[in-house]
N, C-alpha and C positions, 0 to 999 in steps of 0.2 A: 504494500500500500504506500505509494509515494507520498512524502510529506515535507521534503526539503524546502519547498517554496513557502511553507507556512512559518518556518522558524524565524525569519527576520521580522515578521509581523508581531511575534510575541514579545519583541523587545520594547514595544510601545507601552508606556505606562498609562493606566486608566484609573480614574477616580471611582470610588464605590461608596455607597451609603454604609456608615458604620452599623454593625449589628447592635440591636438593643437587647439588653438582658432584663429578666425579671427574676427576683430571688424570693422564694417562699420556703422558710426553714432550710432544709438541707438540699433543696431542689433548685436548680438553675434552668430557666427557659430562655432561649436565645433565638432571635429571628434576624436573618440577613436577607436583603432584597437587592437585586440589580436588574437593569434592563438588558435583554438578550441581544444577540448579534443581528438577527434578521426579523423584519416585520412581516407578518402574514400578508398584509396589503398596505399600500401607501397610507400613512396617517394612522396606522394601527400598531400596537406594541406587542412585544413578546417579553414577559417578565419571569424571572426565576426567584423562588424563595427557598431558603433552607431553614427549617425549624428544628431546633435541637433541644431536648430536655434531658438533663443529667441529674442523677440522684444516687441513693444507696442501692444495695442489692434488691430491696423490696419495691423499687419504684414501679408504679403502674401509670400508664398514659392512655387516656381515652382516645381511640383512633377511629376515624380520621378527625383532625382538628376542624373546627367550624370556620367556614369562609362566608362572610356576609356580603353578598353582591346584590344590592337592592335593584340596580339597573340591569342586571343580567348581561353585563357587558364583557364577561370573561369566561373562557372555557378552561377548566382546570384538569391537569393530569398529575397524578400523585404516585410517589413510590416511597415506602418507608423501610427502614433498616434499623436493626437493634444490635448493640454490642455490649459485652460484659467484660470488663478488664480492671485489674487491680482493685477489686471489690466495689467498683462503680458501674452502674448501668447507664448506657446512653442510648436514647431513642432519637432517630433522625428521620425527618420526612422531607423529600424533595418535591416541590410544587412548581409546575410549569404552567403559567397563565398565558393564554393566547387571547388577545382582544378580539371580540366579535362585533363591536360597534365602532365606527370611525369617530375620531375626535379625541379630546382629552377626557378620559373617564377616570373616576376615582378608583383606586385599587381596593379590593375587598379587605374588610377588617379580618383579622386572624385571632381566633380564640382557641386555646388548648386547655384541657382539664387533666389534672394529674393528682396523685397522692403518694406519700412516701412509702406506704405499705398498705396491706389490706385492712388494717385496723384504724388507719388514719382517715380523716375527712378529706373529701375532694377539694382541691384548690384549683384556681384557674389563672392564666396569664392571657392578657389581651393586648393587641397592637391595633391602633386606629389611626386614621389620617396618614397612611403610609406615603402618599405622594409628598406630603409636607415633610415627613421624616427624611425622604431622599433629597428633596430640594434644599433642606437646611444643612445637609452635609457639605463641607467645603468642596467646591469644584464639581458638584454633581448636578447634572441636568436630568430631571426626572421626566421630561417631556417625551412623548413617543418618538421613535427614530424618524428623521426627516427623509422623505422619499428622494432618491437620487444619490445618497451617499454610497460609496463603494462598500460592498458587504465585507471585504477583507479588513477594512479599517474598523468596522463595527465588531467583527469577530475578534480582532486583536485586542480591542478594548475590553470586550467581555471576557477574554481569556485570562487576562491578569486579574480582573476583578473577581471572577469566580474562583480562581486558584486561591486568592487571599481569603475569601469568605469560607471556602471549604476547609482550608487549612486551619482556620480559627475554630470551626465546628469540630474538626477531627481532634484537636488538642484540648478541647474543652473538658473531655472526660479524664484528662491526666493532670488536671490542676491540683487535685488533692491526692497525696500518696495513699495507697491502700495497704492493708496488712499482708497481702499476698506477695511473695517474692516474685519480681518480674521475670519473665522468660528471657533467655538470650535473644538478641535481635533477629538472628536467622530463624530460630524456632518460632518466635512470635510472628514473623512475616509469613512463613509458610503456612502457619495455622490460619492467619487472617485471609490469605489468598484463597485457601481451600474453602473457607466459609463464604467469602464473597462469590466465588465461582458457583458454589452449590445453591446459594439463595437468590442471586441477582443476575446470573447469566441470561441474556436474552434467549427466549422471549419472556422469561419470568420477570425481568425488569428492563428499563430503557438502557440503550447502549451507552448513552452519555454518563448516567449515574454509575453504571458498571465500570467503565474505564476510569472515571474519576476516583472511585474507591481503590481500584488496582494501583493507580499511579500514586495515590496518597500513601499506600502501604510501602511501596518501593522507596519513595522519598524519605519516609520516616525511618525505614530500615537503614538507608545509607547514612542518614543523620546520626543514628545511634551507633552504627557499626564503625564508621570512619570519622565521626565528629565533624561533619560538613554541614554548612547552613543550607540544607536542602529545601525545607518546606516553603520558604517565602521568596524563592528565586524563580524567574522565568525559566522555561525549558532551556533556552540557549545559554543563559547565565549559569544554570546548574550544570549543564554538560561541560562547560568550560571549567567550572570549579572542580569537577571530577577529574578532568584531564590533567589540570595543573597539580592536583594533589599527589599524583604518582602512586596512588594506592590501588588503582584498577588498571588491568592490562588493556592493550589496544583492542583486542578481540571482545573483551567484556564491555568496553566503552561503545563499541559498535552495536552490541546486543542491547545495551541500555538506550542508545539513541533510537534504534528501531522501535523499541517498546514505547518510549515516551512520545515519539512522533505518531504512532498508532493511536495512543490515548488522546493526544491533542486534536487529531482529526475527528475522532468520535465525539469529543467534548465540545469543541468550539467551532468546528466547520460544518456541523450537521452532516458529516460524511456517513453514508450507510455502512453498517458493519454486520456481516452475516454471522450466524452462530459459529461457523468454522473460524472466522477471523477473530471472534471473541475468545475462542479457545486458544488460538495461537498467541494472543496477547497475554493470557494467563500463563501459558507455557513459557513464554519469554521471561516473564517476571519470576517464575519459579527457578528457571535455569540460572538467571542472574544471581538470585539469592544463594542458591546452592554453590555456585562457582566462586562467590566472594565471601562465603561464610568464614568464620574464624578457623574452622577445620580444613578449609581448602588451601592449597598452595598459594602463596602470595607472589605477585609479579616482581621481577627483579628490575 
């Protein structure tokens, strides 16, 4: 799957609305919103939301969260995913909103109910007036995309924004250390890759969410295995960091580049990915982890 032409675009920086958190007891709920790369029609928007709820091992989340869309101007596609790590449970839902009415329409309010355990009372977190939240963020334009802009520019802007937002959601569950001794980076990564492939491989889940989670696992594995600043770099910057570190062989760098380019195409360029291509992406991730694990021979 060729993707070299996409990499220079990912060097563009893009502003994004800061995610807002709600804290209730030991539970943290976080919502991140950004405008997508392509509009369904001129004057209409594509918006992505990432809703994350993190708590103790007994956390329960009422699914799906409620979207209040009084004007019926948005069509929602949802995918949820749950993780349990270091004694903390993290529930995440990806929401893709496609505008069905032209013009500037208010985004739906979002409300999620949760409780710390089965004996606790239900609590809720709610986000309203999301267009204002986005427009108040420094440098963010919450208006629908303007017809005629090159899709590559919009895709590049969304790429950086979505990477930052998903990285924040991914690391939310690790803010508090748990009593369980963490697994070595390679064992943890292989375990997470297997779980993602089992639960979210298309057609069970959308290709963009599947590839996003796979790349998050590999980036975090590299950060912990080699001490590199993986999560908050663009793909091009990250590949250059890996190259200059001298910790990964040329063959392994090629494998990593192929894997990340596949993920970027699926996440940000709306490139179709067949089930076989999804399996190949997961296989590349596993091979890279196994070849660069602490037990594997190190490059000279």
